[in-house]
PyMOL Python script that loads the backbone (N, CA, C, O; Angstrom):
from pymol import cmd

cmd.read_pdbstr("""\
ATOM      1  N   MET A   1       0.777  -1.195  -0.072  1.00  0.00           N
ATOM      2  CA  MET A   1      -0.001  -0.016  -0.035  1.00  0.00           C
ATOM      3  C   MET A   1       0.892   1.324   0.014  1.00  0.00           C
ATOM      4  O   MET A   1       0.658   2.310  -0.686  1.00  0.00           O
ATOM      5  N   LEU A   2       1.882   1.228   0.880  1.00  0.00           N
ATOM      6  CA  LEU A   2       2.740   2.368   0.913  1.00  0.00           C
ATOM      7  C   LEU A   2       3.504   2.652  -0.393  1.00  0.00           C
ATOM      8  O   LEU A   2       3.731   3.791  -0.801  1.00  0.00           O
ATOM      9  N   LEU A   3       3.879   1.525  -1.009  1.00  0.00           N
ATOM     10  CA  LEU A   3       4.631   1.509  -2.227  1.00  0.00           C
ATOM     11  C   LEU A   3       3.673   2.241  -3.305  1.00  0.00           C
ATOM     12  O   LEU A   3       4.145   3.093  -4.057  1.00  0.00           O
ATOM     13  N   ASN A   4       2.335   1.883  -3.350  1.00  0.00           N
ATOM     14  CA  ASN A   4       1.467   2.514  -4.356  1.00  0.00           C
ATOM     15  C   ASN A   4       1.322   3.990  -4.082  1.00  0.00           C
ATOM     16  O   ASN A   4       1.143   4.743  -5.039  1.00  0.00           O
ATOM     17  N   VAL A   5       1.384   4.469  -2.848  1.00  0.00           N
ATOM     18  CA  VAL A   5       1.290   5.874  -2.420  1.00  0.00           C
ATOM     19  C   VAL A   5       2.521   6.592  -3.007  1.00  0.00           C
ATOM     20  O   VAL A   5       2.404   7.659  -3.609  1.00  0.00           O
ATOM     21  N   LYS A   6       3.681   5.989  -2.817  1.00  0.00           N
ATOM     22  CA  LYS A   6       4.943   6.579  -3.391  1.00  0.00           C
ATOM     23  C   LYS A   6       4.871   6.695  -4.776  1.00  0.00           C
ATOM     24  O   LYS A   6       5.248   7.741  -5.305  1.00  0.00           O
ATOM     25  N   LEU A   7       4.422   5.730  -5.465  1.00  0.00           N
ATOM     26  CA  LEU A   7       4.233   5.634  -6.937  1.00  0.00           C
ATOM     27  C   LEU A   7       3.435   6.778  -7.457  1.00  0.00           C
ATOM     28  O   LEU A   7       3.853   7.557  -8.314  1.00  0.00           O
ATOM     29  N   VAL A   8       2.265   6.838  -6.894  1.00  0.00           N
ATOM     30  CA  VAL A   8       1.323   7.874  -7.191  1.00  0.00           C
ATOM     31  C   VAL A   8       1.997   9.220  -7.098  1.00  0.00           C
ATOM     32  O   VAL A   8       2.014  10.006  -8.045  1.00  0.00           O
ATOM     33  N   ALA A   9       2.558   9.463  -5.911  1.00  0.00           N
ATOM     34  CA  ALA A   9       3.189  10.798  -5.644  1.00  0.00           C
ATOM     35  C   ALA A   9       4.310  11.148  -6.608  1.00  0.00           C
ATOM     36  O   ALA A   9       4.475  12.305  -6.994  1.00  0.00           O
ATOM     37  N   ARG A  10       5.110  10.092  -7.008  1.00  0.00           N
ATOM     38  CA  ARG A  10       6.197  10.272  -7.964  1.00  0.00           C
ATOM     39  C   ARG A  10       5.491  10.637  -9.336  1.00  0.00           C
ATOM     40  O   ARG A  10       5.883  11.607  -9.985  1.00  0.00           O
ATOM     41  N   ARG A  11       4.599   9.958  -9.699  1.00  0.00           N
ATOM     42  CA  ARG A  11       3.788  10.198 -11.023  1.00  0.00           C
ATOM     43  C   ARG A  11       3.197  11.562 -11.068  1.00  0.00           C
ATOM     44  O   ARG A  11       3.282  12.212 -12.110  1.00  0.00           O
ATOM     45  N   LEU A  12       2.546  12.092  -9.911  1.00  0.00           N
ATOM     46  CA  LEU A  12       1.922  13.424  -9.990  1.00  0.00           C
ATOM     47  C   LEU A  12       3.044  14.411 -10.042  1.00  0.00           C
ATOM     48  O   LEU A  12       2.885  15.405 -10.750  1.00  0.00           O
ATOM     49  N   ALA A  13       4.214  14.250  -9.346  1.00  0.00           N
ATOM     50  CA  ALA A  13       5.311  15.285  -9.476  1.00  0.00           C
ATOM     51  C   ALA A  13       5.842  15.276 -10.841  1.00  0.00           C
ATOM     52  O   ALA A  13       6.175  16.319 -11.404  1.00  0.00           O
ATOM     53  N   GLN A  14       5.931  14.063 -11.410  1.00  0.00           N
ATOM     54  CA  GLN A  14       6.420  14.034 -12.930  1.00  0.00           C
ATOM     55  C   GLN A  14       5.451  14.773 -13.759  1.00  0.00           C
ATOM     56  O   GLN A  14       5.845  15.575 -14.606  1.00  0.00           O
ATOM     57  N   THR A  15       4.221  14.542 -13.557  1.00  0.00           N
ATOM     58  CA  THR A  15       3.232  15.119 -14.371  1.00  0.00           C
ATOM     59  C   THR A  15       3.150  16.612 -14.266  1.00  0.00           C
ATOM     60  O   THR A  15       2.906  17.275 -15.275  1.00  0.00           O
ATOM     61  N   ALA A  16       3.351  17.209 -13.035  1.00  0.00           N
ATOM     62  CA  ALA A  16       3.474  18.580 -12.758  1.00  0.00           C
ATOM     63  C   ALA A  16       4.553  19.257 -13.408  1.00  0.00           C
ATOM     64  O   ALA A  16       4.402  20.351 -13.952  1.00  0.00           O
ATOM     65  N   ARG A  17       5.763  18.568 -13.361  1.00  0.00           N
ATOM     66  CA  ARG A  17       6.985  18.975 -14.104  1.00  0.00           C
ATOM     67  C   ARG A  17       6.833  19.067 -15.635  1.00  0.00           C
ATOM     68  O   ARG A  17       7.251  20.020 -16.293  1.00  0.00           O
ATOM     69  N   LEU A  18       6.225  18.036 -16.125  1.00  0.00           N
ATOM     70  CA  LEU A  18       5.920  18.064 -17.616  1.00  0.00           C
ATOM     71  C   LEU A  18       4.971  19.072 -17.979  1.00  0.00           C
ATOM     72  O   LEU A  18       5.037  19.593 -19.092  1.00  0.00           O
ATOM     73  N   MET A  19       4.034  19.419 -17.092  1.00  0.00           N
ATOM     74  CA  MET A  19       3.022  20.552 -17.407  1.00  0.00           C
ATOM     75  C   MET A  19       3.748  21.931 -17.515  1.00  0.00           C
ATOM     76  O   MET A  19       3.397  22.695 -18.414  1.00  0.00           O
ATOM     77  N   VAL A  20       4.740  22.294 -16.651  1.00  0.00           N
ATOM     78  CA  VAL A  20       5.491  23.344 -16.846  1.00  0.00           C
ATOM     79  C   VAL A  20       6.719  23.289 -17.670  1.00  0.00           C
ATOM     80  O   VAL A  20       7.500  24.241 -17.692  1.00  0.00           O
ATOM     81  N   GLY A  21       6.908  22.230 -18.333  1.00  0.00           N
ATOM     82  CA  GLY A  21       8.077  21.990 -19.265  1.00  0.00           C
ATOM     83  C   GLY A  21       9.264  21.593 -18.867  1.00  0.00           C
ATOM     84  O   GLY A  21      10.235  21.752 -19.607  1.00  0.00           O
ATOM     85  N   VAL A  22       9.389  20.975 -17.555  1.00  0.00           N
ATOM     86  CA  VAL A  22      10.537  20.493 -17.086  1.00  0.00           C
ATOM     87  C   VAL A  22      10.587  18.900 -17.202  1.00  0.00           C
ATOM     88  O   VAL A  22       9.859  18.246 -16.456  1.00  0.00           O
ATOM     89  N   PRO A  23      11.373  18.297 -18.058  1.00  0.00           N
ATOM     90  CA  PRO A  23      11.400  16.891 -18.282  1.00  0.00           C
ATOM     91  C   PRO A  23      11.848  16.107 -16.926  1.00  0.00           C
ATOM     92  O   PRO A  23      12.355  16.712 -15.982  1.00  0.00           O
ATOM     93  N   ASP A  24      11.632  14.817 -16.917  1.00  0.00           N
ATOM     94  CA  ASP A  24      11.913  14.008 -15.781  1.00  0.00           C
ATOM     95  C   ASP A  24      13.312  13.466 -15.961  1.00  0.00           C
ATOM     96  O   ASP A  24      13.662  12.851 -16.968  1.00  0.00           O
ATOM     97  N   TYR A  25      14.146  13.747 -14.858  1.00  0.00           N
ATOM     98  CA  TYR A  25      15.506  13.227 -14.899  1.00  0.00           C
ATOM     99  C   TYR A  25      15.633  11.737 -14.927  1.00  0.00           C
ATOM    100  O   TYR A  25      16.459  11.186 -15.654  1.00  0.00           O
ATOM    101  N   ASP A  26      14.756  11.031 -14.077  1.00  0.00           N
ATOM    102  CA  ASP A  26      14.868   9.565 -13.953  1.00  0.00           C
ATOM    103  C   ASP A  26      14.447   8.906 -15.201  1.00  0.00           C
ATOM    104  O   ASP A  26      15.000   7.877 -15.589  1.00  0.00           O
ATOM    105  N   THR A  27      13.423   9.507 -15.879  1.00  0.00           N
ATOM    106  CA  THR A  27      12.942   9.043 -17.165  1.00  0.00           C
ATOM    107  C   THR A  27      14.182   9.067 -18.229  1.00  0.00           C
ATOM    108  O   THR A  27      14.453   8.126 -18.975  1.00  0.00           O
ATOM    109  N   TYR A  28      14.845  10.234 -18.172  1.00  0.00           N
ATOM    110  CA  TYR A  28      15.943  10.435 -19.035  1.00  0.00           C
ATOM    111  C   TYR A  28      17.087   9.408 -18.928  1.00  0.00           C
ATOM    112  O   TYR A  28      17.655   8.864 -19.876  1.00  0.00           O
ATOM    113  N   VAL A  29      17.335   9.230 -17.584  1.00  0.00           N
ATOM    114  CA  VAL A  29      18.394   8.158 -17.142  1.00  0.00           C
ATOM    115  C   VAL A  29      17.949   6.787 -17.701  1.00  0.00           C
ATOM    116  O   VAL A  29      18.780   6.101 -18.296  1.00  0.00           O
ATOM    117  N   ALA A  30      16.703   6.362 -17.543  1.00  0.00           N
ATOM    118  CA  ALA A  30      16.345   5.106 -17.915  1.00  0.00           C
ATOM    119  C   ALA A  30      16.274   4.914 -19.406  1.00  0.00           C
ATOM    120  O   ALA A  30      16.472   3.808 -19.909  1.00  0.00           O
ATOM    121  N   HIS A  31      15.982   6.020 -20.137  1.00  0.00           N
ATOM    122  CA  HIS A  31      16.084   6.026 -21.534  1.00  0.00           C
ATOM    123  C   HIS A  31      17.509   5.897 -21.991  1.00  0.00           C
ATOM    124  O   HIS A  31      17.772   5.190 -22.963  1.00  0.00           O
ATOM    125  N   MET A  32      18.470   6.568 -21.313  1.00  0.00           N
ATOM    126  CA  MET A  32      19.857   6.393 -21.814  1.00  0.00           C
ATOM    127  C   MET A  32      20.430   5.138 -21.518  1.00  0.00           C
ATOM    128  O   MET A  32      21.295   4.689 -22.270  1.00  0.00           O
ATOM    129  N   HIS A  33      20.030   4.464 -20.440  1.00  0.00           N
ATOM    130  CA  HIS A  33      20.448   3.134 -20.030  1.00  0.00           C
ATOM    131  C   HIS A  33      19.974   2.141 -21.079  1.00  0.00           C
ATOM    132  O   HIS A  33      20.768   1.339 -21.571  1.00  0.00           O
ATOM    133  N   ASP A  34      18.721   2.181 -21.421  1.00  0.00           N
ATOM    134  CA  ASP A  34      18.055   1.253 -22.392  1.00  0.00           C
ATOM    135  C   ASP A  34      18.417   1.521 -23.759  1.00  0.00           C
ATOM    136  O   ASP A  34      18.697   0.549 -24.461  1.00  0.00           O
ATOM    137  N   HIS A  35      18.460   2.720 -24.272  1.00  0.00           N
ATOM    138  CA  HIS A  35      18.628   2.928 -25.689  1.00  0.00           C
ATOM    139  C   HIS A  35      20.118   3.313 -26.108  1.00  0.00           C
ATOM    140  O   HIS A  35      20.535   3.108 -27.248  1.00  0.00           O
ATOM    141  N   HIS A  36      20.880   3.882 -25.107  1.00  0.00           N
ATOM    142  CA  HIS A  36      22.230   4.436 -25.546  1.00  0.00           C
ATOM    143  C   HIS A  36      23.140   3.949 -24.432  1.00  0.00           C
ATOM    144  O   HIS A  36      23.646   4.789 -23.688  1.00  0.00           O
ATOM    145  N   PRO A  37      23.385   2.673 -24.262  1.00  0.00           N
ATOM    146  CA  PRO A  37      24.154   2.120 -23.157  1.00  0.00           C
ATOM    147  C   PRO A  37      25.679   2.537 -23.307  1.00  0.00           C
ATOM    148  O   PRO A  37      26.437   2.505 -22.337  1.00  0.00           O
ATOM    149  N   ASP A  38      26.045   2.889 -24.441  1.00  0.00           N
ATOM    150  CA  ASP A  38      27.524   3.230 -24.695  1.00  0.00           C
ATOM    151  C   ASP A  38      27.793   4.727 -24.477  1.00  0.00           C
ATOM    152  O   ASP A  38      28.930   5.187 -24.574  1.00  0.00           O
ATOM    153  N   LEU A  39      26.707   5.481 -24.177  1.00  0.00           N
ATOM    154  CA  LEU A  39      26.935   6.964 -23.730  1.00  0.00           C
ATOM    155  C   LEU A  39      26.564   7.113 -22.314  1.00  0.00           C
ATOM    156  O   LEU A  39      25.720   6.431 -21.733  1.00  0.00           O
ATOM    157  N   PRO A  40      27.301   8.108 -21.784  1.00  0.00           N
ATOM    158  CA  PRO A  40      27.176   8.415 -20.376  1.00  0.00           C
ATOM    159  C   PRO A  40      26.025   9.333 -20.244  1.00  0.00           C
ATOM    160  O   PRO A  40      25.901  10.241 -21.066  1.00  0.00           O
ATOM    161  N   ALA A  41      25.115   9.170 -19.221  1.00  0.00           N
ATOM    162  CA  ALA A  41      24.108  10.190 -18.950  1.00  0.00           C
ATOM    163  C   ALA A  41      24.638  11.448 -18.332  1.00  0.00           C
ATOM    164  O   ALA A  41      25.648  11.490 -17.630  1.00  0.00           O
ATOM    165  N   MET A  42      23.881  12.469 -18.644  1.00  0.00           N
ATOM    166  CA  MET A  42      24.317  13.839 -17.932  1.00  0.00           C
ATOM    167  C   MET A  42      24.097  13.789 -16.461  1.00  0.00           C
ATOM    168  O   MET A  42      23.297  12.976 -15.997  1.00  0.00           O
ATOM    169  N   SER A  43      24.718  14.559 -15.750  1.00  0.00           N
ATOM    170  CA  SER A  43      24.444  14.744 -14.361  1.00  0.00           C
ATOM    171  C   SER A  43      22.961  15.445 -14.212  1.00  0.00           C
ATOM    172  O   SER A  43      22.387  16.020 -15.137  1.00  0.00           O
ATOM    173  N   ARG A  44      22.485  15.303 -12.979  1.00  0.00           N
ATOM    174  CA  ARG A  44      21.202  15.906 -12.776  1.00  0.00           C
ATOM    175  C   ARG A  44      21.257  17.475 -13.105  1.00  0.00           C
ATOM    176  O   ARG A  44      20.393  18.026 -13.786  1.00  0.00           O
ATOM    177  N   ALA A  45      22.252  18.070 -12.607  1.00  0.00           N
ATOM    178  CA  ALA A  45      22.499  19.604 -12.877  1.00  0.00           C
ATOM    179  C   ALA A  45      22.658  19.860 -14.275  1.00  0.00           C
ATOM    180  O   ALA A  45      22.016  20.791 -14.762  1.00  0.00           O
ATOM    181  N   ALA A  46      23.472  19.124 -15.047  1.00  0.00           N
ATOM    182  CA  ALA A  46      23.682  19.326 -16.403  1.00  0.00           C
ATOM    183  C   ALA A  46      22.269  19.042 -17.242  1.00  0.00           C
ATOM    184  O   ALA A  46      21.860  19.765 -18.150  1.00  0.00           O
ATOM    185  N   PHE A  47      21.726  18.052 -16.839  1.00  0.00           N
ATOM    186  CA  PHE A  47      20.367  17.751 -17.447  1.00  0.00           C
ATOM    187  C   PHE A  47      19.345  18.909 -17.388  1.00  0.00           C
ATOM    188  O   PHE A  47      18.753  19.280 -18.401  1.00  0.00           O
ATOM    189  N   HIS A  48      19.154  19.472 -16.170  1.00  0.00           N
ATOM    190  CA  HIS A  48      18.313  20.498 -15.923  1.00  0.00           C
ATOM    191  C   HIS A  48      18.793  21.839 -16.601  1.00  0.00           C
ATOM    192  O   HIS A  48      17.971  22.627 -17.068  1.00  0.00           O
ATOM    193  N   ARG A  49      20.052  22.056 -16.637  1.00  0.00           N
ATOM    194  CA  ARG A  49      20.611  23.229 -17.393  1.00  0.00           C
ATOM    195  C   ARG A  49      20.261  23.141 -18.748  1.00  0.00           C
ATOM    196  O   ARG A  49      19.795  24.122 -19.327  1.00  0.00           O
ATOM    197  N   ALA A  50      20.466  21.895 -19.409  1.00  0.00           N
ATOM    198  CA  ALA A  50      20.136  21.697 -20.792  1.00  0.00           C
ATOM    199  C   ALA A  50      18.646  21.845 -21.102  1.00  0.00           C
ATOM    200  O   ALA A  50      18.241  22.369 -22.140  1.00  0.00           O
ATOM    201  N   ALA A  51      17.902  21.383 -20.201  1.00  0.00           N
ATOM    202  CA  ALA A  51      16.369  21.741 -20.357  1.00  0.00           C
ATOM    203  C   ALA A  51      16.011  23.120 -20.354  1.00  0.00           C
ATOM    204  O   ALA A  51      15.156  23.545 -21.132  1.00  0.00           O
ATOM    205  N   ILE A  52      16.621  23.872 -19.510  1.00  0.00           N
ATOM    206  CA  ILE A  52      16.334  25.310 -19.448  1.00  0.00           C
ATOM    207  C   ILE A  52      16.826  25.963 -20.684  1.00  0.00           C
ATOM    208  O   ILE A  52      16.108  26.751 -21.299  1.00  0.00           O
ATOM    209  N   GLU A  53      18.049  25.658 -21.075  1.00  0.00           N
ATOM    210  CA  GLU A  53      18.512  26.322 -22.262  1.00  0.00           C
ATOM    211  C   GLU A  53      17.685  26.043 -23.547  1.00  0.00           C
ATOM    212  O   GLU A  53      17.509  26.861 -24.451  1.00  0.00           O
ATOM    213  N   ALA A  54      17.218  24.821 -23.505  1.00  0.00           N
ATOM    214  CA  ALA A  54      16.382  24.336 -24.744  1.00  0.00           C
ATOM    215  C   ALA A  54      15.014  25.057 -24.684  1.00  0.00           C
ATOM    216  O   ALA A  54      14.462  25.364 -25.741  1.00  0.00           O
ATOM    217  N   ARG A  55      14.464  25.330 -23.525  1.00  0.00           N
ATOM    218  CA  ARG A  55      13.117  25.936 -23.371  1.00  0.00           C
ATOM    219  C   ARG A  55      13.295  27.530 -23.565  1.00  0.00           C
ATOM    220  O   ARG A  55      12.487  28.178 -24.229  1.00  0.00           O
ATOM    221  N   TYR A  56      14.337  28.068 -22.979  1.00  0.00           N
ATOM    222  CA  TYR A  56      14.603  29.516 -23.036  1.00  0.00           C
ATOM    223  C   TYR A  56      15.975  29.877 -23.595  1.00  0.00           C
ATOM    224  O   TYR A  56      16.901  30.174 -22.841  1.00  0.00           O
ATOM    225  N   PRO A  57      16.097  29.851 -24.889  1.00  0.00           N
ATOM    226  CA  PRO A  57      17.339  30.111 -25.494  1.00  0.00           C
ATOM    227  C   PRO A  57      17.799  31.594 -25.357  1.00  0.00           C
ATOM    228  O   PRO A  57      17.028  32.518 -25.619  1.00  0.00           O
ATOM    229  N   GLY A  58      19.012  31.780 -24.962  1.00  0.00           N
ATOM    230  CA  GLY A  58      19.444  33.127 -24.879  1.00  0.00           C
ATOM    231  C   GLY A  58      21.023  33.137 -24.787  1.00  0.00           C
ATOM    232  O   GLY A  58      21.656  32.133 -25.114  1.00  0.00           O
ATOM    233  N   LYS A  59      21.625  34.239 -24.355  1.00  0.00           N
ATOM    234  CA  LYS A  59      23.020  34.309 -24.284  1.00  0.00           C
ATOM    235  C   LYS A  59      23.640  33.548 -23.129  1.00  0.00           C
ATOM    236  O   LYS A  59      23.535  33.963 -21.974  1.00  0.00           O
ATOM    237  N   SER A  60      24.285  32.434 -23.440  1.00  0.00           N
ATOM    238  CA  SER A  60      24.880  31.531 -22.507  1.00  0.00           C
ATOM    239  C   SER A  60      23.889  31.133 -21.407  1.00  0.00           C
ATOM    240  O   SER A  60      24.257  31.093 -20.233  1.00  0.00           O
ATOM    241  N   GLY A  61      22.611  30.833 -21.783  1.00  0.00           N
ATOM    242  CA  GLY A  61      21.616  30.352 -20.768  1.00  0.00           C
ATOM    243  C   GLY A  61      21.073  31.404 -19.777  1.00  0.00           C
ATOM    244  O   GLY A  61      20.415  31.057 -18.796  1.00  0.00           O
ATOM    245  N   LYS A  62      21.368  32.744 -20.058  1.00  0.00           N
ATOM    246  CA  LYS A  62      20.860  33.622 -19.112  1.00  0.00           C
ATOM    247  C   LYS A  62      19.500  34.069 -19.619  1.00  0.00           C
ATOM    248  O   LYS A  62      19.311  34.193 -20.829  1.00  0.00           O
ATOM    249  N   LEU A  63      18.546  34.315 -18.727  1.00  0.00           N
ATOM    250  CA  LEU A  63      17.325  34.975 -19.256  1.00  0.00           C
ATOM    251  C   LEU A  63      17.382  36.457 -19.223  1.00  0.00           C
ATOM    252  O   LEU A  63      17.277  37.078 -18.165  1.00  0.00           O
ATOM    253  N   SER A  64      17.562  37.076 -20.478  1.00  0.00           N
ATOM    254  CA  SER A  64      17.789  38.432 -20.454  1.00  0.00           C
ATOM    255  C   SER A  64      16.364  39.290 -20.357  1.00  0.00           C
ATOM    256  O   SER A  64      16.280  40.474 -20.029  1.00  0.00           O
ATOM    257  N   LYS A  65      15.360  38.483 -20.689  1.00  0.00           N
ATOM    258  CA  LYS A  65      13.965  39.151 -20.641  1.00  0.00           C
ATOM    259  C   LYS A  65      13.028  37.993 -20.463  1.00  0.00           C
ATOM    260  O   LYS A  65      13.413  36.833 -20.610  1.00  0.00           O
ATOM    261  N   CYS A  66      11.720  38.332 -20.125  1.00  0.00           N
ATOM    262  CA  CYS A  66      10.765  37.335 -19.916  1.00  0.00           C
ATOM    263  C   CYS A  66      10.464  36.575 -21.205  1.00  0.00           C
ATOM    264  O   CYS A  66      10.229  37.124 -22.281  1.00  0.00           O
ATOM    265  N   PRO A  67      10.492  35.272 -20.994  1.00  0.00           N
ATOM    266  CA  PRO A  67      10.310  34.436 -22.152  1.00  0.00           C
ATOM    267  C   PRO A  67       8.891  34.415 -22.863  1.00  0.00           C
ATOM    268  O   PRO A  67       8.690  33.818 -23.920  1.00  0.00           O
ATOM    269  N   CYS A  68       7.948  35.118 -22.181  1.00  0.00           N
ATOM    270  CA  CYS A  68       6.605  35.038 -22.486  1.00  0.00           C
ATOM    271  C   CYS A  68       6.357  35.659 -23.919  1.00  0.00           C
ATOM    272  O   CYS A  68       5.220  35.690 -24.390  1.00  0.00           O
TER     273      CYS A  68
END
""", "prot")
cmd.dss("prot")
cmd.show_as("cartoon", "prot")
cmd.util.cbc("prot")
cmd.orient("prot")
């Protein structure tokens, strides 16, 4: 029962992140392991930095103005 609660909480958090445009790191790591075993996965910090840069391109990853 407790395992199901944790799974539901994790899925809700993942859904919330995807709704605001932040991909899930654990899903990325699983994908890299399954489909690209010869390549190393990015660190969590590098993954989130790449996601932000992809969503809000700017000079060296800085948000110079509102992306809206």
